[in-house]
N, C-alpha and C positions, 0 to 999 in steps of 0.2 A: 644841310640846306635842302630846299625843295628840288624835285626833279622837274625839268622842263622838257618839252618835246618839240620836234620840228620834222619836216618832210625829209630834208637832206642835211647831214652834217658833213662838212668838208674840213679835213685836218690839213692845214697848210695854205698860206695866202700868197703863194707864188703865182706865176703867170697861169699855170694850168688850173689851180684852185680858184683863182679870181674869175677867170674866163668861164669856167663851168658854173660858178655861182651866178654870174650874170645871165647866162643862157637859161638856167633853171628859174631864176626869179622873174625873168621876162615872161615865162610860161606859167606863172602863178604858183610856183612852189615856194614854201617857207624854208629858207636856207640859213644855216648858221655856219660861219667860217671860224675855225679855231687856229690861232697862230701863236707859237711860243715866243716870238720876238715882239719888240715894242711897236713895230710897224711892218709894212710889207717888206719882204726880203730885198736886199740890194745886190746879191751875188747871182750873176747869170750872164748869158750871152747877150751881145749887143746887136744881133742880126736877126732879121726876119726875111727869109727867102720867099720866092713866089708862092709855094704851097701855103705857107702860113698867112701871107697877105691875102690869098684868095679866101681862106676861111674867114678872116676878119671882114672882108668885103661882103661876104654872104650875110653878115649880121650887122651891116651898116656902120662898121667901125674903121674902115679904111682911111677915111679923111681925118678922123680923130687921131689915130696913131701916126699918120703920115705927116701931119702938121708939125713943123719944127724938126722933123727927122731929116736925115740925109739919104738921098737916093744914089745908088751906084749901079752900074751895069757891067763892070769889068773888074776882074782881079788878075794881076800879072804875077806869074810864078817864076822864080829864079832858082838855079842850082849852082853852087860854087861861084856865084856872081853873075852867071849868064842867064838871060831870059830863056825859058824853056817852053812856056805856053801862056796864052791868054784865055781866061775862062769868061765867056760872055753870058750875060743874063738878059733874055729878051723881055718884052712886054712890061717895061717900066723898071726892070731890074729888081734889086733887093733894097731893103730899108735898114739903115743904121740908126738905132735909137738906144741909148743906155737902158739896161734892163730895168733898173728901178723906176725910171720915168715911164716906161711902157706899162709896168705893173700898176703904178699909181694911177695911170689913166683908166685902166680897167677897174681898179678898186673904186675910183670916184664914180664910175658908171654904176657899179654895184650899189654904192651908198644911195644913189638917186633912185634905185629900184627897191630899196628897203631891205637889202641883205644885212643881216646882223653879223658884225665882226667882233670877236673877243681876242684882244691882243694880250701879250704877256701871260698867256695861259698855255700850259702843257697838259698832256694826258697822264694822269696818275694810274688809272686802271681801266681795263677794257673787259666788260663782262660779255661772255659769249654763251650761246646755247646751240651746240652743234656747229653748223656753218653760219649761224646768224649772230651778228653783233647786236646785243641787247641794250647795252648802256655804256656811256663814257663817263668816267669820273674825272673831273678836271682838277687842276692844281689849286684852284681857288675854292675848292670844296663843293662846287655845284655839280650836279649830275645832268646828263643830256641823253635823251632817248630819241632816235631817229629811225625812220623807215629805211633809209639808205645811208650808208657811211662810205665816204670816199677818203682814201689815204693819198693825199697829195703832199706828203710830208717828207719827201726827199729820200736819199739813199739809205738812211738809217730809220726808215719808216716804222713807227710804233704800230700802225695798223697792220702792216705786212707781218710783223712779228706775232701779233695777236692772232692772226689768221693761220699761222704756222706755214706760211708759204716760203719755200726754200729759195735762196738767192745764190748766185755765183758772181762774185766780184773779182775782177782781174785788173790789178793796178798796171799802168804802163810804166814799168820799172826802169826802162831804158831812156825815159824822157821826162824830166822834171820841168814844170812850167813856172815862170815868173811873169807878173804883169805890173805895169806902171801906167799912170795917167800923166801926160806931159803936155806942154804947149804945142800947138799945131805948127808944123813947119810946112814950107811950100811944097816939098815933094810929097808929103803925106796928104796934103790938101788936094793934090793933083790926081793921085791914083792909089788904090789899095795894092800893096805889094807884099808878097809872101816869099820869104827867102829860106832855102834849105842848104845844108852843107853836107858833104860826104863824111864829115867828122861827127855827125849826129846832132847838129845844131839846127834850130829854126828861129825865124823872127817874122812876126806879122805886125805891120804898121798900118793904122787906119784912123780916120777922123771920127770923133763922136759928137762934135759940135763945131760951131764956126771958129772956135779958138782952142780946142783941146783935141788930143789924140790919145789913142790907146796903143801901147807897145807890148806885145807878147814875146817872150824869149823862152824857147825850149832848149834844154841842154842836157847832156849826160849827167847822171847823179854825182859822179866823181868830180866833175867840173863845177857843179853848183856850189859845193862846200868851199872849194878853192876860190872861186870868183867872188862870192858874196861875203866871204870873210876878208879877203884881201882888198876889196874895194872896186868901185865902178870903173876906174881907169883900166883895170885888167879886163873887165867885160867889154869895154870899147875896143881894146886891142883885138879881142876875139871876133867881134862883130865886123870890124873892118876887113877881115879876111874873106867875107862872103856877102856882106851887105853893100851893094855897089851904087845904088841910085837913090839912097835915102840918107846920105851922110850929113845933110843939113839938120837932121834930127838928133845927131850924136851929142851935141852940147847940152841938149835938154835932158839927156839921160843922167848926167852927172849928179844933179840934186834930187833926182827922182826917188820916190819911195817904192820899193819893189815888194810885192806881195806874192808869197808862194802859193801855188794852187796844186792840189792833189787831183790827178786825173785817173779815172778808172772806168772800165766798162762794167755794166751791171745787167745781168739776165736773171729772170725769175721763172719759176715753173708754172705759174698761173697768174692771171690778172684779176681774178675775183674768186670769192667764195660766198655763196648765199646772197646776202643783201649788202655786201661790201666789195669795193673795187679799188684798184690802184691806178694812179695817174702820174704822169711825168716821171721824174727820176726815182720815184718809189717803185715804178714798174720797169724802167729801162734807162740805161745811160750809155752813150756812145762817145767816141773820141770827138773833141770839138773840131777836129779837122773837117768833119762832114758838114758842119754848119747847119744841120737840119733838126737838131733836137727840139727847139722851140716850135718849129712848124709842125712837127709830128705831134707834139703835146697839144697844140691847139686843135688839130684834127681829132685827136683822141677825146678831148673834152666835148667836142661837137657830137661825136658818136655816143658818148655817155649820156649827154643831155637828152638825145633822142630816145635812147633805151629807157632811161628812168621815166620819162614822160609817157612813153608807150606802155610801160608796165602799169602805170596808174595806181600804184600802191599794192598791187598783187605780188606778193613775195615770190611765189612759185614762178610766175611769168617773168619777173625780173631776173631770177636766176637763169631761166632758159634763154632770155634775150641777151643777157651778158655773155653766156656761152656761145650763142650763135652769131652775135654781131660785134662783140668787143674782143673776145679771146682771139679771133683771127688776126687782130692787129699785131700779135706777137710775131707773125711771119714777116711783116714789113719791118718791124723793129729788129728782128734778128739779122735781116739782110743789111740794115743800116749799121748795126754794130759790127758785123763782119767787114763791111766796107771801111769803117773807121779803123778797125784792126789792120786791114791791109795797107791803108795810107800810113799809119804809124810805123809799120814794119818795113816799108820800102822807101821812105823819103830820102834816105841816105844815098840811094842809087837812082840817078835820074831816069834811066831806062825802065827800071822796075816800077818806079813811082808813076811814070806816064802810062805804063801798061795797066797799073792798078786803078788809075783815075777813071771814074765813070761819070760822064756828063749827065746821064739820065738821073742818077741819084743826087749828084752834086748840085745840079741846077734845078731840076724838075721835081726831085724828091720822090720819084717812083721809077720802077722798072717794069718791064713787060709782065713780070710775074705778079706784081702787086698793084698795077694801075687800076684794076677793077675795084679796089677798095676805096678809091676816091669818089665821093658823091658828086653828082652833077652840079656844076656851078650855075 
């Protein structure tokens, strides 16, 4: 088949890939997004915290994503059934919106801007010349050449492998995660509650719509096999030991379908080579306890869009700008990953967890060491 060309090829149609495509297309770039699934991905976090909402507001998307979403300004934490702290979110709080809904909104905006999406297509081969990606061979036989290639294709990124960028993946082996979507109960509608136990369990309950809720359960791996083979009544017996103010949700858990989630941290040695760069979980992954992964990815996409447009098709300038303006994001990401590691390691001990908890990162998404990386709003 014939080879086609574009300014920017983005592999992966998740939140980061779609948002970057939108920003670039608005600035006149010809963008093609390649997605191996039949539609935009559905697996992802349901939260946008203040830093991510500020990014969307800078680009006129705050009202679009906020419409029909749920706003919350408080999360209450418990340990062994006792409240231990309230985490407050100022200035309108954070937004709860199912991940797929959020991505579909950005995707629709992309379609209105003329972004080309190719679904049900994977990467068969990536031709490189030194540090430059020359051509993508797609599973449908077509070939695509792009001035810039973005790997927004997840933790098993094909672009990252082609660039030869080393990764370090660290599974959280002491905490397996399960998630279910259930009818909304009164206690969950009232307040987001996150429960920990000294036996290594956690449960987070929050609404995702006017009539549905999400329930996350984290538990030691040896307990997972026993609980989910023997049945949900055993799970409820365990939850009753430390979940004290959400008992009205228990009956909804009996018929629920529980999906297992693998949780790992991911660090890589570089975020770009030549004309290619990594975005989202192709570049970094942190523990979901931080709640900041999506906000950071939106900011990263914003930086990438500025760099690509500033380079103006000059490959040498693009390489230099990525090194000067995008690679420094690794510092902020490392700090967030380390913070997630600390939360996951300490939640069994209330004093240790409270000592590890950082409102600067948890609420505002930045510390004194990285605040200068946030562009002016």
